[in-house]
mmCIF file of the N, C-alpha and C atoms, coordinates in Angstrom:
data_MODEL
# 
_entry.id   MODEL 
# 
loop_
_atom_site.group_PDB 
_atom_site.id 
_atom_site.type_symbol 
_atom_site.label_atom_id 
_atom_site.label_alt_id 
_atom_site.label_comp_id 
_atom_site.label_asym_id 
_atom_site.label_entity_id 
_atom_site.label_seq_id 
_atom_site.pdbx_PDB_ins_code 
_atom_site.Cartn_x 
_atom_site.Cartn_y 
_atom_site.Cartn_z 
_atom_site.occupancy 
_atom_site.B_iso_or_equiv 
_atom_site.pdbx_formal_charge 
_atom_site.auth_seq_id 
_atom_site.auth_comp_id 
_atom_site.auth_asym_id 
_atom_site.auth_atom_id 
_atom_site.pdbx_PDB_model_num 
ATOM 1   N N  . MET A 1 1  ? -212.980 -94.910  117.356 1.00 0.00 ? 1  MET A N  1 
ATOM 2   C CA . MET A 1 1  ? -212.291 -94.914  116.076 1.00 0.00 ? 1  MET A CA 1 
ATOM 3   C C  . MET A 1 1  ? -212.836 -96.050  115.216 1.00 0.00 ? 1  MET A C  1 
ATOM 4   N N  . ASN A 1 2  ? -212.776 -95.839  113.932 1.00 0.00 ? 2  ASN A N  1 
ATOM 5   C CA . ASN A 1 2  ? -213.316 -96.858  113.043 1.00 0.00 ? 2  ASN A CA 1 
ATOM 6   C C  . ASN A 1 2  ? -212.380 -98.068  112.946 1.00 0.00 ? 2  ASN A C  1 
ATOM 7   N N  . LYS A 1 3  ? -212.919 -99.147  112.445 1.00 0.00 ? 3  LYS A N  1 
ATOM 8   C CA . LYS A 1 3  ? -212.212 -100.427 112.366 1.00 0.00 ? 3  LYS A CA 1 
ATOM 9   C C  . LYS A 1 3  ? -210.941 -100.332 111.512 1.00 0.00 ? 3  LYS A C  1 
ATOM 10  N N  . LYS A 1 4  ? -210.999 -99.565  110.442 1.00 0.00 ? 4  LYS A N  1 
ATOM 11  C CA . LYS A 1 4  ? -209.852 -99.451  109.531 1.00 0.00 ? 4  LYS A CA 1 
ATOM 12  C C  . LYS A 1 4  ? -208.653 -98.809  110.229 1.00 0.00 ? 4  LYS A C  1 
ATOM 13  N N  . ILE A 1 5  ? -208.850 -97.712  110.952 1.00 0.00 ? 5  ILE A N  1 
ATOM 14  C CA . ILE A 1 5  ? -207.725 -97.056  111.615 1.00 0.00 ? 5  ILE A CA 1 
ATOM 15  C C  . ILE A 1 5  ? -207.238 -97.900  112.784 1.00 0.00 ? 5  ILE A C  1 
ATOM 16  N N  . ARG A 1 6  ? -208.144 -98.596  113.456 1.00 0.00 ? 6  ARG A N  1 
ATOM 17  C CA . ARG A 1 6  ? -207.728 -99.502  114.537 1.00 0.00 ? 6  ARG A CA 1 
ATOM 18  C C  . ARG A 1 6  ? -206.796 -100.579 113.984 1.00 0.00 ? 6  ARG A C  1 
ATOM 19  N N  . GLY A 1 7  ? -207.156 -101.131 112.833 1.00 0.00 ? 7  GLY A N  1 
ATOM 20  C CA . GLY A 1 7  ? -206.318 -102.144 112.177 1.00 0.00 ? 7  GLY A CA 1 
ATOM 21  C C  . GLY A 1 7  ? -204.961 -101.592 111.792 1.00 0.00 ? 7  GLY A C  1 
ATOM 22  N N  . LYS A 1 8  ? -204.964 -100.374 111.268 1.00 0.00 ? 8  LYS A N  1 
ATOM 23  C CA . LYS A 1 8  ? -203.697 -99.752  110.871 1.00 0.00 ? 8  LYS A CA 1 
ATOM 24  C C  . LYS A 1 8  ? -202.820 -99.505  112.096 1.00 0.00 ? 8  LYS A C  1 
ATOM 25  N N  . ILE A 1 9  ? -203.404 -99.052  113.198 1.00 0.00 ? 9  ILE A N  1 
ATOM 26  C CA . ILE A 1 9  ? -202.645 -98.802  114.423 1.00 0.00 ? 9  ILE A CA 1 
ATOM 27  C C  . ILE A 1 9  ? -201.992 -100.098 114.902 1.00 0.00 ? 9  ILE A C  1 
ATOM 28  N N  . ILE A 1 10 ? -202.743 -101.188 114.907 1.00 0.00 ? 10 ILE A N  1 
ATOM 29  C CA . ILE A 1 10 ? -202.188 -102.474 115.339 1.00 0.00 ? 10 ILE A CA 1 
ATOM 30  C C  . ILE A 1 10 ? -201.068 -102.918 114.404 1.00 0.00 ? 10 ILE A C  1 
ATOM 31  N N  . THR A 1 11 ? -201.269 -102.760 113.102 1.00 0.00 ? 11 THR A N  1 
ATOM 32  C CA . THR A 1 11 ? -200.240 -103.132 112.128 1.00 0.00 ? 11 THR A CA 1 
ATOM 33  C C  . THR A 1 11 ? -198.964 -102.332 112.335 1.00 0.00 ? 11 THR A C  1 
ATOM 34  N N  . VAL A 1 12 ? -199.090 -101.020 112.493 1.00 0.00 ? 12 VAL A N  1 
ATOM 35  C CA . VAL A 1 12 ? -197.916 -100.159 112.691 1.00 0.00 ? 12 VAL A CA 1 
ATOM 36  C C  . VAL A 1 12 ? -197.217 -100.533 113.996 1.00 0.00 ? 12 VAL A C  1 
ATOM 37  N N  . CYS A 1 13 ? -197.972 -100.747 115.052 1.00 0.00 ? 13 CYS A N  1 
ATOM 38  C CA . CYS A 1 13 ? -197.377 -101.150 116.331 1.00 0.00 ? 13 CYS A CA 1 
ATOM 39  C C  . CYS A 1 13 ? -196.615 -102.461 116.172 1.00 0.00 ? 13 CYS A C  1 
ATOM 40  N N  . ASN A 1 14 ? -197.225 -103.434 115.519 1.00 0.00 ? 14 ASN A N  1 
ATOM 41  C CA . ASN A 1 14 ? -196.562 -104.724 115.301 1.00 0.00 ? 14 ASN A CA 1 
ATOM 42  C C  . ASN A 1 14 ? -195.258 -104.562 114.519 1.00 0.00 ? 14 ASN A C  1 
ATOM 43  N N  . GLU A 1 15 ? -195.295 -103.745 113.477 1.00 0.00 ? 15 GLU A N  1 
ATOM 44  C CA . GLU A 1 15 ? -194.093 -103.514 112.667 1.00 0.00 ? 15 GLU A CA 1 
ATOM 45  C C  . GLU A 1 15 ? -192.988 -102.868 113.492 1.00 0.00 ? 15 GLU A C  1 
ATOM 46  N N  . LYS A 1 16 ? -193.336 -101.857 114.268 1.00 0.00 ? 16 LYS A N  1 
ATOM 47  C CA . LYS A 1 16 ? -192.344 -101.161 115.098 1.00 0.00 ? 16 LYS A CA 1 
ATOM 48  C C  . LYS A 1 16 ? -191.760 -102.105 116.156 1.00 0.00 ? 16 LYS A C  1 
ATOM 49  N N  . ILE A 1 17 ? -192.615 -102.876 116.800 1.00 0.00 ? 17 ILE A N  1 
ATOM 50  C CA . ILE A 1 17 ? -192.166 -103.822 117.822 1.00 0.00 ? 17 ILE A CA 1 
ATOM 51  C C  . ILE A 1 17 ? -191.240 -104.871 117.205 1.00 0.00 ? 17 ILE A C  1 
ATOM 52  N N  . GLU A 1 18 ? -191.617 -105.371 116.028 1.00 0.00 ? 18 GLU A N  1 
ATOM 53  C CA . GLU A 1 18 ? -190.803 -106.381 115.344 1.00 0.00 ? 18 GLU A CA 1 
ATOM 54  C C  . GLU A 1 18 ? -189.424 -105.837 114.986 1.00 0.00 ? 18 GLU A C  1 
ATOM 55  N N  . LYS A 1 19 ? -189.373 -104.591 114.526 1.00 0.00 ? 19 LYS A N  1 
ATOM 56  C CA . LYS A 1 19 ? -188.108 -103.991 114.101 1.00 0.00 ? 19 LYS A CA 1 
ATOM 57  C C  . LYS A 1 19 ? -187.235 -103.534 115.264 1.00 0.00 ? 19 LYS A C  1 
ATOM 58  N N  . LYS A 1 20 ? -187.875 -102.992 116.323 1.00 0.00 ? 20 LYS A N  1 
ATOM 59  C CA . LYS A 1 20 ? -187.094 -102.334 117.378 1.00 0.00 ? 20 LYS A CA 1 
ATOM 60  C C  . LYS A 1 20 ? -187.292 -102.899 118.777 1.00 0.00 ? 20 LYS A C  1 
ATOM 61  N N  . GLY A 1 21 ? -188.156 -103.884 118.918 1.00 0.00 ? 21 GLY A N  1 
ATOM 62  C CA . GLY A 1 21 ? -188.359 -104.524 120.210 1.00 0.00 ? 21 GLY A CA 1 
ATOM 63  C C  . GLY A 1 21 ? -189.518 -103.950 121.004 1.00 0.00 ? 21 GLY A C  1 
ATOM 64  N N  . ASP A 1 22 ? -189.801 -104.602 122.134 1.00 0.00 ? 22 ASP A N  1 
ATOM 65  C CA . ASP A 1 22 ? -190.956 -104.251 122.967 1.00 0.00 ? 22 ASP A CA 1 
ATOM 66  C C  . ASP A 1 22 ? -190.878 -102.869 123.597 1.00 0.00 ? 22 ASP A C  1 
ATOM 67  N N  . ASN A 1 23 ? -189.700 -102.300 123.637 1.00 0.00 ? 23 ASN A N  1 
ATOM 68  C CA . ASN A 1 23 ? -189.516 -101.016 124.315 1.00 0.00 ? 23 ASN A CA 1 
ATOM 69  C C  . ASN A 1 23 ? -189.692 -99.812  123.377 1.00 0.00 ? 23 ASN A C  1 
ATOM 70  N N  . VAL A 1 24 ? -190.001 -100.050 122.118 1.00 0.00 ? 24 VAL A N  1 
ATOM 71  C CA . VAL A 1 24 ? -190.098 -98.969  121.137 1.00 0.00 ? 24 VAL A CA 1 
ATOM 72  C C  . VAL A 1 24 ? -191.295 -98.062  121.439 1.00 0.00 ? 24 VAL A C  1 
ATOM 73  N N  . GLY A 1 25 ? -191.072 -96.762  121.294 1.00 0.00 ? 25 GLY A N  1 
ATOM 74  C CA . GLY A 1 25 ? -192.132 -95.782  121.472 1.00 0.00 ? 25 GLY A CA 1 
ATOM 75  C C  . GLY A 1 25 ? -192.553 -95.193  120.142 1.00 0.00 ? 25 GLY A C  1 
ATOM 76  N N  . LEU A 1 26 ? -193.731 -94.621  120.126 1.00 0.00 ? 26 LEU A N  1 
ATOM 77  C CA . LEU A 1 26 ? -194.215 -93.932  118.930 1.00 0.00 ? 26 LEU A CA 1 
ATOM 78  C C  . LEU A 1 26 ? -195.230 -92.874  119.319 1.00 0.00 ? 26 LEU A C  1 
ATOM 79  N N  . SER A 1 27 ? -195.515 -91.988  118.388 1.00 0.00 ? 27 SER A N  1 
ATOM 80  C CA . SER A 1 27 ? -196.538 -90.967  118.591 1.00 0.00 ? 27 SER A CA 1 
ATOM 81  C C  . SER A 1 27 ? -197.715 -91.287  117.670 1.00 0.00 ? 27 SER A C  1 
ATOM 82  N N  . PHE A 1 28 ? -198.818 -90.593  117.856 1.00 0.00 ? 28 PHE A N  1 
ATOM 83  C CA . PHE A 1 28 ? -199.981 -90.870  117.007 1.00 0.00 ? 28 PHE A CA 1 
ATOM 84  C C  . PHE A 1 28 ? -199.737 -90.491  115.554 1.00 0.00 ? 28 PHE A C  1 
ATOM 85  N N  . TYR A 1 29 ? -198.716 -89.683  115.302 1.00 0.00 ? 29 TYR A N  1 
ATOM 86  C CA . TYR A 1 29 ? -198.375 -89.335  113.917 1.00 0.00 ? 29 TYR A CA 1 
ATOM 87  C C  . TYR A 1 29 ? -197.857 -90.542  113.140 1.00 0.00 ? 29 TYR A C  1 
ATOM 88  N N  . ALA A 1 30 ? -197.403 -91.578  113.841 1.00 0.00 ? 30 ALA A N  1 
ATOM 89  C CA . ALA A 1 30 ? -196.850 -92.774  113.187 1.00 0.00 ? 30 ALA A CA 1 
ATOM 90  C C  . ALA A 1 30 ? -197.878 -93.482  112.310 1.00 0.00 ? 30 ALA A C  1 
ATOM 91  N N  . PHE A 1 31 ? -199.148 -93.204  112.528 1.00 0.00 ? 31 PHE A N  1 
ATOM 92  C CA . PHE A 1 31 ? -200.199 -93.904  111.809 1.00 0.00 ? 31 PHE A CA 1 
ATOM 93  C C  . PHE A 1 31 ? -200.657 -93.168  110.553 1.00 0.00 ? 31 PHE A C  1 
ATOM 94  N N  . PHE A 1 32 ? -199.988 -92.066  110.241 1.00 0.00 ? 32 PHE A N  1 
ATOM 95  C CA . PHE A 1 32 ? -200.383 -91.229  109.112 1.00 0.00 ? 32 PHE A CA 1 
ATOM 96  C C  . PHE A 1 32 ? -199.185 -90.926  108.220 1.00 0.00 ? 32 PHE A C  1 
ATOM 97  N N  . ALA A 1 33 ? -199.469 -90.673  106.955 1.00 0.00 ? 33 ALA A N  1 
ATOM 98  C CA . ALA A 1 33 ? -198.439 -90.243  106.018 1.00 0.00 ? 33 ALA A CA 1 
ATOM 99  C C  . ALA A 1 33 ? -197.986 -88.836  106.393 1.00 0.00 ? 33 ALA A C  1 
ATOM 100 N N  . ASN A 1 34 ? -196.865 -88.430  105.899 1.00 0.00 ? 34 ASN A N  1 
ATOM 101 C CA . ASN A 1 34 ? -196.370 -87.081  106.176 1.00 0.00 ? 34 ASN A CA 1 
ATOM 102 C C  . ASN A 1 34 ? -197.234 -86.006  105.529 1.00 0.00 ? 34 ASN A C  1 
ATOM 103 N N  . LYS A 1 35 ? -198.189 -86.424  104.764 1.00 0.00 ? 35 LYS A N  1 
ATOM 104 C CA . LYS A 1 35 ? -199.103 -85.525  104.074 1.00 0.00 ? 35 LYS A CA 1 
ATOM 105 C C  . LYS A 1 35 ? -200.432 -85.516  104.836 1.00 0.00 ? 35 LYS A C  1 
ATOM 106 N N  . ASN A 1 36 ? -200.956 -84.362  105.113 1.00 0.00 ? 36 ASN A N  1 
ATOM 107 C CA . ASN A 1 36 ? -202.207 -84.245  105.861 1.00 0.00 ? 36 ASN A CA 1 
ATOM 108 C C  . ASN A 1 36 ? -203.392 -84.394  104.898 1.00 0.00 ? 36 ASN A C  1 
ATOM 109 N N  . ASP A 1 37 ? -203.638 -85.646  104.488 1.00 0.00 ? 37 ASP A N  1 
ATOM 110 C CA . ASP A 1 37 ? -204.698 -85.887  103.506 1.00 0.00 ? 37 ASP A CA 1 
ATOM 111 C C  . ASP A 1 37 ? -206.026 -86.320  104.135 1.00 0.00 ? 37 ASP A C  1 
ATOM 112 N N  . ASN A 1 38 ? -206.050 -86.479  105.467 1.00 0.00 ? 38 ASN A N  1 
ATOM 113 C CA . ASN A 1 38 ? -207.292 -86.831  106.147 1.00 0.00 ? 38 ASN A CA 1 
ATOM 114 C C  . ASN A 1 38 ? -207.314 -86.167  107.525 1.00 0.00 ? 38 ASN A C  1 
ATOM 115 N N  . PRO A 1 39 ? -207.496 -84.846  107.563 1.00 0.00 ? 39 PRO A N  1 
ATOM 116 C CA . PRO A 1 39 ? -207.421 -84.134  108.840 1.00 0.00 ? 39 PRO A CA 1 
ATOM 117 C C  . PRO A 1 39 ? -208.469 -84.570  109.855 1.00 0.00 ? 39 PRO A C  1 
ATOM 118 N N  . GLU A 1 40 ? -209.645 -85.002  109.390 1.00 0.00 ? 40 GLU A N  1 
ATOM 119 C CA . GLU A 1 40 ? -210.682 -85.442  110.325 1.00 0.00 ? 40 GLU A CA 1 
ATOM 120 C C  . GLU A 1 40 ? -210.240 -86.690  111.097 1.00 0.00 ? 40 GLU A C  1 
ATOM 121 N N  . LEU A 1 41 ? -209.653 -87.642  110.386 1.00 0.00 ? 41 LEU A N  1 
ATOM 122 C CA . LEU A 1 41 ? -209.188 -88.867  111.027 1.00 0.00 ? 41 LEU A CA 1 
ATOM 123 C C  . LEU A 1 41 ? -207.995 -88.577  111.939 1.00 0.00 ? 41 LEU A C  1 
ATOM 124 N N  . LEU A 1 42 ? -207.098 -87.723  111.494 1.00 0.00 ? 42 LEU A N  1 
ATOM 125 C CA . LEU A 1 42 ? -205.959 -87.323  112.318 1.00 0.00 ? 42 LEU A CA 1 
ATOM 126 C C  . LEU A 1 42 ? -206.450 -86.724  113.635 1.00 0.00 ? 42 LEU A C  1 
ATOM 127 N N  . MET A 1 43 ? -207.445 -85.850  113.567 1.00 0.00 ? 43 MET A N  1 
ATOM 128 C CA . MET A 1 43 ? -207.982 -85.226  114.773 1.00 0.00 ? 43 MET A CA 1 
ATOM 129 C C  . MET A 1 43 ? -208.702 -86.246  115.657 1.00 0.00 ? 43 MET A C  1 
ATOM 130 N N  . GLU A 1 44 ? -209.360 -87.199  115.054 1.00 0.00 ? 44 GLU A N  1 
ATOM 131 C CA . GLU A 1 44 ? -210.042 -88.242  115.828 1.00 0.00 ? 44 GLU A CA 1 
ATOM 132 C C  . GLU A 1 44 ? -209.031 -89.052  116.638 1.00 0.00 ? 44 GLU A C  1 
ATOM 133 N N  . VAL A 1 45 ? -207.933 -89.439  116.003 1.00 0.00 ? 45 VAL A N  1 
ATOM 134 C CA . VAL A 1 45 ? -206.894 -90.212  116.697 1.00 0.00 ? 45 VAL A CA 1 
ATOM 135 C C  . VAL A 1 45 ? -206.204 -89.324  117.738 1.00 0.00 ? 45 VAL A C  1 
ATOM 136 N N  . ALA A 1 46 ? -205.931 -88.076  117.387 1.00 0.00 ? 46 ALA A N  1 
ATOM 137 C CA . ALA A 1 46 ? -205.304 -87.150  118.338 1.00 0.00 ? 46 ALA A CA 1 
ATOM 138 C C  . ALA A 1 46 ? -206.189 -86.952  119.568 1.00 0.00 ? 46 ALA A C  1 
ATOM 139 N N  . GLU A 1 47 ? -207.482 -86.821  119.360 1.00 0.00 ? 47 GLU A N  1 
ATOM 140 C CA . GLU A 1 47 ? -208.411 -86.658  120.483 1.00 0.00 ? 47 GLU A CA 1 
ATOM 141 C C  . GLU A 1 47 ? -208.403 -87.903  121.374 1.00 0.00 ? 47 GLU A C  1 
ATOM 142 N N  . TRP A 1 48 ? -208.413 -89.078  120.765 1.00 0.00 ? 48 TRP A N  1 
ATOM 143 C CA . TRP A 1 48 ? -208.359 -90.331  121.524 1.00 0.00 ? 48 TRP A CA 1 
ATOM 144 C C  . TRP A 1 48 ? -207.076 -90.384  122.341 1.00 0.00 ? 48 TRP A C  1 
ATOM 145 N N  . TRP A 1 49 ? -205.956 -90.013  121.715 1.00 0.00 ? 49 TRP A N  1 
ATOM 146 C CA . TRP A 1 49 ? -204.639 -90.097  122.339 1.00 0.00 ? 49 TRP A CA 1 
ATOM 147 C C  . TRP A 1 49 ? -204.453 -89.045  123.435 1.00 0.00 ? 49 TRP A C  1 
ATOM 148 N N  . ILE A 1 50 ? -204.783 -87.798  123.119 1.00 0.00 ? 50 ILE A N  1 
ATOM 149 C CA . ILE A 1 50 ? -204.471 -86.670  124.007 1.00 0.00 ? 50 ILE A CA 1 
ATOM 150 C C  . ILE A 1 50 ? -205.589 -86.391  125.006 1.00 0.00 ? 50 ILE A C  1 
ATOM 151 N N  . GLN A 1 51 ? -206.792 -86.215  124.513 1.00 0.00 ? 51 GLN A N  1 
ATOM 152 C CA . GLN A 1 51 ? -207.885 -85.804  125.402 1.00 0.00 ? 51 GLN A CA 1 
ATOM 153 C C  . GLN A 1 51 ? -208.487 -86.962  126.182 1.00 0.00 ? 51 GLN A C  1 
ATOM 154 N N  . LYS A 1 52 ? -208.783 -88.044  125.508 1.00 0.00 ? 52 LYS A N  1 
ATOM 155 C CA . LYS A 1 52 ? -209.468 -89.152  126.175 1.00 0.00 ? 52 LYS A CA 1 
ATOM 156 C C  . LYS A 1 52 ? -208.544 -89.898  127.136 1.00 0.00 ? 52 LYS A C  1 
ATOM 157 N N  . HIS A 1 53 ? -207.316 -90.196  126.680 1.00 0.00 ? 53 HIS A N  1 
ATOM 158 C CA . HIS A 1 53 ? -206.430 -91.036  127.487 1.00 0.00 ? 53 HIS A CA 1 
ATOM 159 C C  . HIS A 1 53 ? -205.266 -90.286  128.126 1.00 0.00 ? 53 HIS A C  1 
ATOM 160 N N  . LYS A 1 54 ? -205.114 -89.005  127.790 1.00 0.00 ? 54 LYS A N  1 
ATOM 161 C CA . LYS A 1 54 ? -204.064 -88.175  128.394 1.00 0.00 ? 54 LYS A CA 1 
ATOM 162 C C  . LYS A 1 54 ? -202.674 -88.816  128.264 1.00 0.00 ? 54 LYS A C  1 
ATOM 163 N N  . LEU A 1 55 ? -202.416 -89.384  127.086 1.00 0.00 ? 55 LEU A N  1 
ATOM 164 C CA . LEU A 1 55 ? -201.132 -90.032  126.843 1.00 0.00 ? 55 LEU A CA 1 
ATOM 165 C C  . LEU A 1 55 ? -200.054 -89.003  126.542 1.00 0.00 ? 55 LEU A C  1 
ATOM 166 N N  . ASP A 1 56 ? -198.812 -89.375  126.814 1.00 0.00 ? 56 ASP A N  1 
ATOM 167 C CA . ASP A 1 56 ? -197.676 -88.529  126.461 1.00 0.00 ? 56 ASP A CA 1 
ATOM 168 C C  . ASP A 1 56 ? -197.517 -88.522  124.946 1.00 0.00 ? 56 ASP A C  1 
ATOM 169 N N  . HIS A 1 57 ? -196.677 -87.600  124.459 1.00 0.00 ? 57 HIS A N  1 
ATOM 170 C CA . HIS A 1 57 ? -196.466 -87.519  123.010 1.00 0.00 ? 57 HIS A CA 1 
ATOM 171 C C  . HIS A 1 57 ? -195.946 -88.855  122.472 1.00 0.00 ? 57 HIS A C  1 
ATOM 172 N N  . PHE A 1 58 ? -194.973 -89.444  123.161 1.00 0.00 ? 58 PHE A N  1 
ATOM 173 C CA . PHE A 1 58 ? -194.465 -90.765  122.778 1.00 0.00 ? 58 PHE A CA 1 
ATOM 174 C C  . PHE A 1 58 ? -194.886 -91.771  123.837 1.00 0.00 ? 58 PHE A C  1 
ATOM 175 N N  . GLU A 1 59 ? -195.424 -92.897  123.372 1.00 0.00 ? 59 GLU A N  1 
ATOM 176 C CA . GLU A 1 59 ? -195.842 -93.993  124.246 1.00 0.00 ? 59 GLU A CA 1 
ATOM 177 C C  . GLU A 1 59 ? -195.302 -95.300  123.672 1.00 0.00 ? 59 GLU A C  1 
ATOM 178 N N  . LYS A 1 60 ? -195.213 -96.296  124.505 1.00 0.00 ? 60 LYS A N  1 
ATOM 179 C CA . LYS A 1 60 ? -194.751 -97.612  124.065 1.00 0.00 ? 60 LYS A CA 1 
ATOM 180 C C  . LYS A 1 60 ? -195.762 -98.198  123.079 1.00 0.00 ? 60 LYS A C  1 
ATOM 181 N N  . ALA A 1 61 ? -195.249 -98.722  121.978 1.00 0.00 ? 61 ALA A N  1 
ATOM 182 C CA . ALA A 1 61 ? -196.116 -99.314  120.957 1.00 0.00 ? 61 ALA A CA 1 
ATOM 183 C C  . ALA A 1 61 ? -196.932 -100.461 121.534 1.00 0.00 ? 61 ALA A C  1 
ATOM 184 N N  . ILE A 1 62 ? -196.325 -101.220 122.407 1.00 0.00 ? 62 ILE A N  1 
ATOM 185 C CA . ILE A 1 62 ? -197.035 -102.362 122.999 1.00 0.00 ? 62 ILE A CA 1 
ATOM 186 C C  . ILE A 1 62 ? -198.237 -101.899 123.827 1.00 0.00 ? 62 ILE A C  1 
ATOM 187 N N  . LYS A 1 63 ? -198.105 -100.769 124.508 1.00 0.00 ? 63 LYS A N  1 
ATOM 188 C CA . LYS A 1 63 ? -199.200 -100.209 125.307 1.00 0.00 ? 63 LYS A CA 1 
ATOM 189 C C  . LYS A 1 63 ? -200.350 -99.767  124.400 1.00 0.00 ? 63 LYS A C  1 
ATOM 190 N N  . ILE A 1 64 ? -200.011 -99.058  123.326 1.00 0.00 ? 64 ILE A N  1 
ATOM 191 C CA . ILE A 1 64 ? -201.041 -98.571  122.392 1.00 0.00 ? 64 ILE A CA 1 
ATOM 192 C C  . ILE A 1 64 ? -201.755 -99.749  121.741 1.00 0.00 ? 64 ILE A C  1 
ATOM 193 N N  . LYS A 1 65 ? -200.986 -100.747 121.323 1.00 0.00 ? 65 LYS A N  1 
ATOM 194 C CA . LYS A 1 65 ? -201.576 -101.933 120.700 1.00 0.00 ? 65 LYS A CA 1 
ATOM 195 C C  . LYS A 1 65 ? -202.570 -102.597 121.656 1.00 0.00 ? 65 LYS A C  1 
ATOM 196 N N  . GLU A 1 66 ? -202.186 -102.775 122.908 1.00 0.00 ? 66 GLU A N  1 
ATOM 197 C CA . GLU A 1 66 ? -203.079 -103.394 123.889 1.00 0.00 ? 66 GLU A CA 1 
ATOM 198 C C  . GLU A 1 66 ? -204.329 -102.554 124.124 1.00 0.00 ? 66 GLU A C  1 
ATOM 199 N N  . MET A 1 67 ? -204.174 -101.244 124.163 1.00 0.00 ? 67 MET A N  1 
ATOM 200 C CA . MET A 1 67 ? -205.328 -100.371 124.351 1.00 0.00 ? 67 MET A CA 1 
ATOM 201 C C  . MET A 1 67 ? -206.312 -100.507 123.195 1.00 0.00 ? 67 MET A C  1 
ATOM 202 N N  . ILE A 1 68 ? -205.787 -100.534 121.977 1.00 0.00 ? 68 ILE A N  1 
ATOM 203 C CA . ILE A 1 68 ? -206.645 -100.660 120.787 1.00 0.00 ? 68 ILE A CA 1 
ATOM 204 C C  . ILE A 1 68 ? -207.325 -102.024 120.777 1.00 0.00 ? 68 ILE A C  1 
ATOM 205 N N  . GLU A 1 69 ? -206.564 -103.073 121.070 1.00 0.00 ? 69 GLU A N  1 
ATOM 206 C CA . GLU A 1 69 ? -207.139 -104.417 121.076 1.00 0.00 ? 69 GLU A CA 1 
ATOM 207 C C  . GLU A 1 69 ? -208.224 -104.556 122.146 1.00 0.00 ? 69 GLU A C  1 
ATOM 208 N N  . ASN A 1 70 ? -208.069 -103.847 123.255 1.00 0.00 ? 70 ASN A N  1 
ATOM 209 C CA . ASN A 1 70 ? -209.065 -103.891 124.326 1.00 0.00 ? 70 ASN A CA 1 
ATOM 210 C C  . ASN A 1 70 ? -210.150 -102.834 124.151 1.00 0.00 ? 70 ASN A C  1 
ATOM 211 N N  . LYS A 1 71 ? -210.090 -102.097 123.027 1.00 0.00 ? 71 LYS A N  1 
ATOM 212 C CA . LYS A 1 71 ? -211.079 -101.080 122.663 1.00 0.00 ? 71 LYS A CA 1 
ATOM 213 C C  . LYS A 1 71 ? -211.274 -100.030 123.736 1.00 0.00 ? 71 LYS A C  1 
ATOM 214 N N  . LEU A 1 72 ? -210.151 -99.562  124.286 1.00 0.00 ? 72 LEU A N  1 
ATOM 215 C CA . LEU A 1 72 ? -210.199 -98.492  125.284 1.00 0.00 ? 72 LEU A CA 1 
ATOM 216 C C  . LEU A 1 72 ? -210.337 -97.148  124.620 1.00 0.00 ? 72 LEU A C  1 
# 
C-alpha cells in the first residue's frame, strides 16, 4: 500500500483507540468515505486485509496499526 493510505490507516486507528480504548475494533471500510470515489485503493486495502492477511471483518485497531507500522 502507498504511504498516504498507510498514514491514513494509522491516523484512523489512533483516533478510534483514543475515543474508545485499546479494545476497539474496525473494518477496512473505516479508512474510506461512504462514497466509493477510489475503488482501486479500496480494493488494494481489501486485498491486503482479506487475501494477504486473512483478517476477520472486524479487527482490533491496535493490531491493524501495529501491522501497518511494521509494514506487514
